[in-house]
N, CA, C and O of each residue as an XYZ file, in Angstrom:
592
protein
N     -23.995    102.956    -67.672
C     -24.979    102.101    -68.278
C     -25.432    102.732    -69.565
O     -25.688    103.935    -69.621
N     -25.529    101.950    -70.573
C     -25.850    102.487    -71.882
C     -27.283    102.157    -72.269
O     -27.862    101.172    -71.813
N     -27.834    103.000    -73.116
C     -29.150    102.744    -73.665
C     -29.067    101.509    -74.537
O     -28.122    101.337    -75.307
N     -30.067    100.651    -74.410
C     -30.095     99.406    -75.155
C     -30.870     99.583    -76.444
O     -31.934    100.202    -76.453
N     -30.349     99.050    -77.522
C     -31.066     99.019    -78.785
C     -31.225     97.550    -79.162
O     -30.280     96.917    -79.634
N     -32.411     97.019    -78.954
C     -32.670     95.611    -79.234
C     -33.035     95.479    -80.701
O     -34.207     95.550    -81.070
N     -32.030     95.287    -81.526
C     -32.289     95.246    -82.961
C     -32.370     93.832    -83.509
O     -32.951     93.634    -84.576
N     -31.823     92.860    -82.839
C     -31.868     91.495    -83.347
C     -32.651     90.605    -82.390
O     -32.782     90.925    -81.208
N     -33.173     89.484    -82.898
C     -33.904     88.559    -82.015
C     -33.069     88.079    -80.829
O     -33.607     87.881    -79.740
N     -31.766     87.890    -81.024
C     -30.938     87.445    -79.895
C     -30.789     88.549    -78.856
O     -30.721     88.266    -77.660
N     -30.735     89.822    -79.304
C     -30.692     90.944    -78.362
C     -31.979     91.010    -77.550
O     -31.940     91.200    -76.335
N     -33.119     90.855    -78.217
C     -34.407     90.887    -77.532
C     -34.471     89.747    -76.524
O     -34.897     89.950    -75.387
N     -34.059     88.574    -76.919
C     -34.064     87.413    -76.025
C     -33.173     87.670    -74.812
O     -33.544     87.336    -73.687
N     -32.005     88.261    -75.036
C     -31.098     88.560    -73.932
C     -31.705     89.597    -72.978
O     -31.592     89.465    -71.760
N     -32.341     90.615    -73.531
C     -32.957     91.654    -72.710
C     -34.107     91.072    -71.896
O     -34.246     91.381    -70.712
N     -34.928     90.238    -72.515
C     -36.114     89.699    -71.850
C     -35.820     88.507    -70.940
O     -36.530     88.304    -69.956
N     -34.802     87.724    -71.242
C     -34.555     86.491    -70.493
C     -33.166     86.405    -69.875
O     -32.905     85.532    -69.047
N     -32.276     87.306    -70.273
C     -30.891     87.241    -69.812
C     -30.697     87.787    -68.413
O     -31.638     88.273    -67.786
N     -29.486     87.703    -67.937
C     -29.143     88.148    -66.591
C     -28.285     89.406    -66.573
O     -27.721     89.759    -65.537
N     -28.184     90.080    -67.708
C     -27.437     91.331    -67.780
C     -28.407     92.502    -67.720
O     -29.360     92.573    -68.495
N     -28.155     93.420    -66.788
C     -28.982     94.621    -66.680
C     -28.574     95.569    -67.791
O     -27.449     96.068    -67.812
N     -29.497     95.816    -68.720
C     -29.257     96.681    -69.868
C     -30.411     97.683    -69.966
O     -31.264     97.560    -70.844
N     -30.440     98.674    -69.070
C     -31.580     99.597    -69.050
C     -31.732    100.347    -70.366
O     -30.758    100.763    -70.992
N     -32.982    100.501    -70.758
C     -33.306    101.189    -72.012
C     -33.885    102.560    -71.671
O     -35.054    102.678    -71.304
N     -33.062    103.581    -71.795
C     -33.484    104.957    -71.542
C     -34.257    105.475    -72.750
O     -33.993    105.067    -73.881
N     -35.207    106.371    -72.513
C     -35.993    106.923    -73.616
C     -35.175    107.962    -74.387
O     -33.995    108.166    -74.101
N     -35.802    108.614    -75.360
C     -35.101    109.587    -76.208
C     -34.544    110.760    -75.405
O     -33.576    111.394    -75.826
N     -35.152    111.052    -74.247
C     -34.669    112.129    -73.382
C     -33.608    111.630    -72.404
O     -33.124    112.394    -71.569
N     -33.245    110.349    -72.506
C     -32.233    109.785    -71.622
C     -32.773    109.404    -70.249
O     -32.022    109.364    -69.275
N     -34.080    109.122    -70.166
C     -34.705    108.828    -68.890
C     -35.310    107.433    -68.841
O     -35.673    106.849    -69.862
N     -35.405    106.924    -67.630
C     -35.979    105.627    -67.324
C     -37.095    105.884    -66.311
O     -36.867    106.569    -65.314
N     -38.288    105.354    -66.543
C     -39.392    105.527    -65.601
C     -39.146    104.676    -64.367
O     -38.695    103.535    -64.467
N     -39.449    105.243    -63.193
C     -39.238    104.551    -61.930
C     -40.477    104.676    -61.053
O     -40.905    105.781    -60.720
N     -41.045    103.538    -60.684
C     -42.151    103.494    -59.729
C     -41.542    103.118    -58.387
O     -40.779    102.157    -58.294
N     -41.876    103.872    -57.351
C     -41.322    103.622    -56.025
C     -42.440    103.196    -55.084
O     -43.451    103.884    -54.947
N     -42.241    102.042    -54.433
C     -43.248    101.508    -53.521
C     -42.647    101.264    -52.141
O     -41.442    101.054    -52.001
N     -43.499    101.295    -51.135
C     -43.087    101.002    -49.767
C     -42.837     99.504    -49.652
O     -43.717     98.703    -49.969
N     -41.650     99.119    -49.203
C     -41.273     97.708    -49.129
C     -42.132     96.939    -48.134
O     -42.360     95.742    -48.310
N     -42.610     97.609    -47.096
C     -43.408     96.929    -46.084
C     -44.865     96.769    -46.466
O     -45.428     95.681    -46.348
N     -45.477     97.851    -46.923
C     -46.922     97.840    -47.177
C     -47.295     97.561    -48.629
O     -48.420     97.147    -48.909
N     -46.364     97.783    -49.553
C     -46.672     97.650    -50.969
C     -47.351     98.875    -51.557
O     -47.702     98.876    -52.737
N     -47.544     99.921    -50.753
C     -48.179    101.148    -51.215
C     -47.294    101.844    -52.251
O     -46.083    101.965    -52.067
N     -47.915    102.298    -53.339
C     -47.186    103.084    -54.335
C     -46.959    104.462    -53.743
O     -47.908    105.158    -53.383
N     -45.691    104.851    -53.644
C     -45.342    106.143    -53.060
C     -45.203    107.233    -54.107
O     -45.688    108.348    -53.916
N     -44.548    106.917    -55.204
C     -44.305    107.948    -56.205
C     -43.890    107.343    -57.539
O     -43.513    106.174    -57.626
N     -43.971    108.163    -58.560
C     -43.451    107.847    -59.881
C     -42.477    108.956    -60.219
O     -42.792    110.137    -60.073
N     -41.301    108.577    -60.669
C     -40.281    109.569    -61.014
C     -39.477    109.036    -62.188
O     -39.814    108.007    -62.773
N     -38.437    109.733    -62.515
C     -37.566    109.316    -63.616
C     -36.120    109.305    -63.150
O     -35.737    110.034    -62.235
N     -35.337    108.471    -63.791
C     -33.896    108.395    -63.534
C     -33.170    108.581    -64.845
O     -33.571    108.046    -65.879
N     -32.095    109.347    -64.786
C     -31.171    109.341    -65.914
C     -30.053    108.358    -65.551
O     -30.103    107.727    -64.495
N     -29.064    108.227    -66.404
C     -27.985    107.270    -66.170
C     -27.282    107.525    -64.834
O     -26.981    106.586    -64.097
N     -27.025    108.791    -64.529
C     -26.317    109.132    -63.283
C     -27.162    108.811    -62.058
O     -26.637    108.293    -61.072
N     -28.449    109.104    -62.098
C     -29.328    108.777    -60.966
C     -29.373    107.271    -60.736
O     -29.351    106.815    -59.592
N     -29.435    106.511    -61.800
C     -29.441    105.055    -61.679
C     -28.131    104.553    -61.083
O     -28.133    103.707    -60.189
N     -27.025    105.074    -61.576
C     -25.709    104.683    -61.043
C     -25.585    105.003    -59.549
O     -25.111    104.179    -58.767
N     -26.015    106.201    -59.167
C     -25.906    106.602    -57.753
C     -26.828    105.775    -56.863
O     -26.466    105.435    -55.737
N     -28.004    105.455    -57.359
C     -28.924    104.605    -56.598
C     -28.291    103.247    -56.345
O     -28.325    102.742    -55.223
N     -27.718    102.660    -57.374
C     -27.073    101.353    -57.227
C     -25.853    101.427    -56.313
O     -25.601    100.504    -55.538
N     -25.103    102.509    -56.398
C     -23.867    102.639    -55.613
C     -24.128    102.958    -54.142
O     -23.391    102.494    -53.272
N     -25.172    103.750    -53.851
C     -25.389    104.228    -52.483
C     -26.467    103.470    -51.715
O     -26.481    103.478    -50.485
N     -27.366    102.816    -52.444
C     -28.487    102.161    -51.778
C     -29.580    103.131    -51.360
O     -30.505    102.752    -50.641
N     -29.483    104.371    -51.801
C     -30.521    105.370    -51.580
C     -31.066    105.810    -52.936
O     -30.357    105.783    -53.942
N     -32.344    106.218    -52.947
C     -32.997    106.581    -54.201
C     -32.535    107.948    -54.704
O     -32.589    108.942    -53.980
N     -32.088    107.977    -55.936
C     -31.732    109.196    -56.658
C     -32.625    109.277    -57.882
O     -32.959    108.254    -58.479
N     -33.010    110.480    -58.257
C     -33.895    110.685    -59.394
C     -33.394    111.848    -60.245
O     -32.460    112.558    -59.870
N     -34.036    112.025    -61.399
C     -33.755    113.176    -62.248
C     -35.047    113.967    -62.381
O     -36.065    113.431    -62.819
N     -35.009    115.232    -62.009
C     -36.166    116.104    -62.110
C     -36.270    116.652    -63.527
O     -35.376    117.355    -63.998
N     -37.362    116.327    -64.196
C     -37.568    116.841    -65.552
C     -37.844    118.339    -65.517
O     -37.419    119.056    -66.424
N     -38.543    118.832    -64.499
C     -38.863    120.261    -64.445
C     -37.633    121.107    -64.115
O     -37.436    122.174    -64.697
N     -36.809    120.631    -63.184
C     -35.603    121.384    -62.803
C     -34.389    121.003    -63.649
O     -33.359    121.675    -63.617
N     -34.528    119.928    -64.397
C     -33.416    119.405    -65.206
C     -32.186    119.187    -64.330
O     -31.079    119.616    -64.652
N     -32.425    118.498    -63.203
C     -31.345    118.302    -62.235
C     -31.482    116.956    -61.534
O     -32.579    116.426    -61.358
N     -30.343    116.430    -61.146
C     -30.263    115.213    -60.353
C     -30.629    115.539    -58.909
O     -30.270    116.608    -58.417
N     -31.339    114.640    -58.215
C     -31.647    114.877    -56.807
C     -31.755    113.563    -56.052
O     -32.228    112.552    -56.571
N     -31.300    113.616    -54.807
C     -31.406    112.462    -53.914
C     -32.653    112.664    -53.084
O     -32.819    113.710    -52.457
N     -33.540    111.671    -53.071
C     -34.762    111.774    -52.288
C     -34.396    111.983    -50.830
O     -33.649    111.201    -50.242
N     -34.928    113.040    -50.262
C     -34.672    113.358    -48.868
C     -33.562    114.365    -48.644
O     -33.278    114.709    -47.497
N     -32.918    114.852    -49.709
C     -31.798    115.776    -49.509
C     -32.230    117.079    -48.851
O     -31.440    117.682    -48.125
N     -33.454    117.528    -49.081
C     -33.912    118.738    -48.387
C     -34.925    118.419    -47.288
O     -34.999    119.148    -46.299
N     -35.701    117.356    -47.438
C     -36.743    117.028    -46.453
C     -36.260    116.106    -45.341
O     -36.838    116.086    -44.254
N     -35.211    115.350    -45.607
C     -34.780    114.320    -44.666
C     -35.548    113.019    -44.842
O     -35.282    112.049    -44.132
N     -36.497    112.978    -45.774
C     -37.322    111.801    -46.019
C     -36.647    110.877    -47.040
O     -37.142    110.677    -48.149
N     -35.526    110.335    -46.636
C     -34.680    109.496    -47.493
C     -35.370    108.173    -47.792
O     -36.126    107.651    -46.973
N     -35.099    107.643    -48.977
C     -35.604    106.319    -49.347
C     -34.433    105.348    -49.445
O     -33.573    105.480    -50.316
N     -34.410    104.361    -48.532
C     -33.385    103.320    -48.570
C     -33.900    102.198    -49.452
O     -34.963    101.634    -49.192
N     -33.148    101.874    -50.495
C     -33.576    100.871    -51.469
C     -33.382     99.471    -50.901
O     -32.280     99.093    -50.504
N     -34.465     98.717    -50.872
C     -34.446     97.325    -50.443
C     -34.260     96.418    -51.656
O     -33.541     95.421    -51.598
N     -34.918     96.779    -52.749
C     -34.847     95.963    -53.966
C     -35.159     96.831    -55.168
O     -35.984     97.742    -55.099
N     -34.484     96.533    -56.280
C     -34.799     97.169    -57.554
C     -35.142     96.055    -58.532
O     -34.445     95.043    -58.616
N     -36.219     96.257    -59.262
C     -36.600     95.320    -60.322
C     -36.748     96.086    -61.618
O     -37.019     97.287    -61.624
N     -36.564     95.369    -62.719
C     -36.796     95.966    -64.028
C     -37.887     95.187    -64.736
O     -38.115     94.016    -64.430
N     -38.558     95.821    -65.673
C     -39.601     95.137    -66.421
C     -38.992     94.331    -67.562
O     -37.775     94.323    -67.748
N     -39.845     93.655    -68.319
C     -39.387     92.703    -69.329
C     -38.479     93.313    -70.391
O     -37.525     92.665    -70.821
N     -38.751     94.542    -70.823
C     -37.888     95.135    -71.851
C     -36.912     96.167    -71.283
O     -36.266     96.902    -72.030
N     -36.816     96.211    -69.969
C     -35.831     97.018    -69.252
C     -35.932     98.516    -69.528
O     -34.925     99.225    -69.538
N     -37.177     98.996    -69.754
C     -37.343    100.441    -69.929
C     -38.028    101.100    -68.733
O     -38.416    102.267    -68.798
N     -38.174    100.345    -67.635
C     -38.728    100.886    -66.395
C     -38.188    100.067    -65.232
O     -37.833     98.898    -65.384
N     -38.133    100.710    -64.061
C     -37.729    100.002    -62.852
C     -38.739    100.273    -61.744
O     -39.457    101.273    -61.756
N     -38.772     99.354    -60.793
C     -39.551     99.511    -59.573
C     -38.563     99.460    -58.421
O     -37.743     98.546    -58.333
N     -38.646    100.445    -57.544
C     -37.848    100.439    -56.324
C     -38.764    100.065    -55.169
O     -39.830    100.659    -55.002
N     -38.359     99.094    -54.379
C     -38.998     98.811    -53.097
C     -38.117     99.483    -52.069
O     -36.930     99.173    -51.970
N     -38.687    100.411    -51.292
C     -37.883    101.234    -50.387
C     -38.431    101.225    -48.962
O     -39.603    100.937    -48.720
N     -37.545    101.548    -48.040
C     -37.947    101.934    -46.695
C     -37.966    103.451    -46.705
O     -36.935    104.097    -46.891
N     -39.151    104.012    -46.501
C     -39.328    105.459    -46.550
C     -39.084    106.054    -45.174
O     -39.822    105.760    -44.234
N     -38.066    106.878    -45.045
C     -37.818    107.594    -43.786
C     -38.715    108.821    -43.744
O     -39.056    109.383    -44.785
N     -39.088    109.228    -42.561
C     -39.913    110.422    -42.417
C     -41.380    110.134    -42.664
O     -41.789    108.987    -42.845
N     -42.151    111.190    -42.665
C     -43.606    111.073    -42.712
C     -44.172    110.777    -44.091
O     -45.285    110.261    -44.195
N     -43.439    111.090    -45.149
C     -44.019    110.881    -46.457
C     -43.054    111.079    -47.593
O     -41.934    111.556    -47.415
N     -43.521    110.696    -48.780
C     -42.709    110.779    -49.991
C     -43.090    111.954    -50.886
O     -42.302    112.368    -51.737
N     -44.301    112.495    -50.699
C     -44.794    113.512    -51.626
C     -44.442    114.929    -51.169
O     -44.526    115.256    -49.985
N     -44.052    115.750    -52.125
C     -43.694    117.137    -51.806
C     -44.890    117.963    -51.346
O     -44.716    119.083    -50.867
N     -46.116    117.419    -51.488
C     -47.300    118.129    -51.012
C     -47.559    117.856    -49.533
O     -48.497    118.405    -48.954
N     -46.731    117.011    -48.921
C     -46.866    116.706    -47.506
C     -47.612    115.417    -47.222
O     -47.924    115.121    -46.069
N     -47.897    114.656    -48.251
C     -48.632    113.409    -48.063
C     -47.691    112.205    -48.111
O     -46.583    112.288    -48.641
N     -48.145    111.103    -47.554
C     -47.346    109.869    -47.538
C     -47.018    109.428    -48.958
O     -45.883    109.046    -49.245
N     -48.004    109.478    -49.845
C     -47.859    109.030    -51.229
C     -48.255    110.153    -52.171
O     -49.059    111.015    -51.816
N     -47.696    110.145    -53.356
C     -48.081    111.102    -54.390
C     -49.449    110.744    -54.992
O     -50.058    111.559    -55.686
N     -49.922    109.534    -54.723
C     -51.171    109.045    -55.304
C     -52.293    109.141    -54.272
O     -52.741    108.127    -53.737
N     -52.741    110.361    -53.999
C     -53.732    110.618    -52.957
C     -55.091    111.046    -53.515
O     -55.982    111.413    -52.749
N     -55.260    111.002    -54.840
C     -56.546    111.330    -55.448
C     -56.985    110.209    -56.386
O     -56.177    109.614    -57.098
N     -58.277    109.943    -56.364
C     -58.857    108.918    -57.223
C     -59.517    109.605    -58.416
O     -60.156    110.645    -58.260
N     -59.364    109.030    -59.593
C     -60.003    109.532    -60.808
C     -61.312    108.773    -60.968
O     -61.338    107.542    -60.980
N     -62.405    109.535    -61.092
C     -63.727    108.922    -61.211
C     -64.444    109.464    -62.441
O     -64.458    110.670    -62.687
N     -65.042    108.549    -63.213
C     -65.854    108.965    -64.348
C     -67.103    109.652    -63.818
O     -67.718    109.184    -62.860
N     -67.477    110.770    -64.448
C     -68.670    111.489    -63.985
C     -69.709    111.680    -65.080
O     -70.576    112.544    -64.947
N     -69.654    110.918    -66.138
C     -70.622    111.005    -67.227
C     -70.213    111.952    -68.337
O     -70.594    111.749    -69.490
N     -69.447    112.982    -68.015
C     -68.994    113.939    -69.037
C     -67.475    113.955    -69.144
O     -66.916    114.722    -69.928
N     -66.822    113.137    -68.384
C     -65.362    113.110    -68.354
C     -64.915    112.453    -67.073
O     -65.281    111.314    -66.785
N     -64.136    113.161    -66.317
C     -63.629    112.605    -65.068
C     -63.431    113.718    -64.056
O     -63.229    114.879    -64.410
N     -63.493    113.340    -62.801
C     -63.205    114.280    -61.718
C     -62.342    113.561    -60.701
O     -62.203    112.338    -60.733
N     -61.774    114.326    -59.810
C     -60.890    113.768    -58.791
C     -61.553    113.839    -57.429
O     -62.309    114.763    -57.130
N     -61.250    112.837    -56.610
C     -61.677    112.891    -55.210
C     -60.490    112.451    -54.352
O     -59.676    111.629    -54.774
N     -60.403    113.004    -53.160
C     -59.294    112.700    -52.263
C     -59.494    111.347    -51.589
O     -60.583    111.040    -51.104
N     -58.442    110.547    -51.564
C     -58.369    109.307    -50.790
C     -57.011    109.332    -50.115
O     -56.010    109.636    -50.765
N     -56.950    109.030    -48.866
C     -55.676    109.105    -48.146
C     -55.012    110.460    -48.367
O     -53.799    110.545    -48.555
N     -55.821    111.518    -48.340
C     -55.328    112.842    -48.683
C     -54.849    113.693    -47.536
O     -54.407    114.822    -47.753
N     -54.923    113.181    -46.306
C     -54.454    113.978    -45.169
C     -52.951    114.185    -45.264
O     -52.206    113.274    -45.626
N     -52.522    115.380    -44.939
C     -51.084    115.669    -44.960
C     -50.393    115.003    -43.781
O     -50.899    115.032    -42.659
N     -49.252    114.411    -44.033
C     -48.449    113.753    -43.004
C     -47.417    114.715    -42.417
O     -46.905    114.498    -41.319
N     -47.117    115.780    -43.163
C     -46.183    116.795    -42.699
C     -46.490    118.101    -43.413
O     -47.183    118.120    -44.430
N     -45.965    119.191    -42.867
C     -46.159    120.515    -43.439
C     -45.053    120.784    -44.455
O     -43.901    120.988    -44.072
N     -45.388    120.788    -45.745
C     -44.338    120.987    -46.746
C     -43.645    122.344    -46.649
O     -42.469    122.456    -46.994
N     -44.349    123.372    -46.187
C     -43.740    124.708    -46.074
C     -42.598    124.719    -45.043
O     -41.627    125.460    -45.199
N     -42.717    123.909    -44.011
C     -41.652    123.883    -43.002
C     -40.514    122.939    -43.391
O     -39.393    123.066    -42.898
N     -40.816    121.991    -44.278
C     -39.801    121.019    -44.697
C     -39.001    121.515    -45.889
O     -37.781    121.360    -45.935
N     -39.690    122.112    -46.854
C     -39.043    122.568    -48.088
C     -38.895    124.078    -48.067
O     -39.613    124.791    -48.768
N     -37.988    124.550    -47.283
C     -37.735    126.003    -47.206
C     -36.919    126.426    -48.403
O     -35.920    125.792    -48.742
N     -37.342    127.494    -49.039
C     -36.619    127.958    -50.230
C     -35.771    129.152    -49.927
O     -35.095    129.671    -50.815
C-alpha cells in the first residue's frame, strides 16, 4: 500500500468518496490506529501502523502494529497472549487513520495490566490539569505476562 498524495480535486474526491483503500501514511511512514472493543465500544488503545503492519493485519485478521519506541513491528498478544481478532477496519475521510473493532482475547489490552490504555481522566484544576483514575484496576499482572 502506498502513501497517498491527494494533489488534484479528483484525487481528493476519490479518497473521500471512492471505494479504493488508499491509506495516507505520515512523514514517518505511519498511520494512526484507534482500537476499540467490538462488543462494548470501549476504546482499548491507540497505536500506529506502518505499511507492513497494515498488510499483516489485513492478511491475518489479527492486529499488528508498529512500535515507535522500539522501531519494530509487533503482533498484539505475541508475548501476552492477549491477541486482538479484527472484526472490522474503518478508515476516516482522508484515509490517514483507521479504527479497528476487535475481539480482545485475555484480560486486557494495556501493557500496564489494565483492560484499556485509557484508564485516567484529565481534569482541569484551575492552574492546569491533573489526572484521576477511572477504571484503573489492573486486570492482570504485567510482570508475570511480560517477562523480559
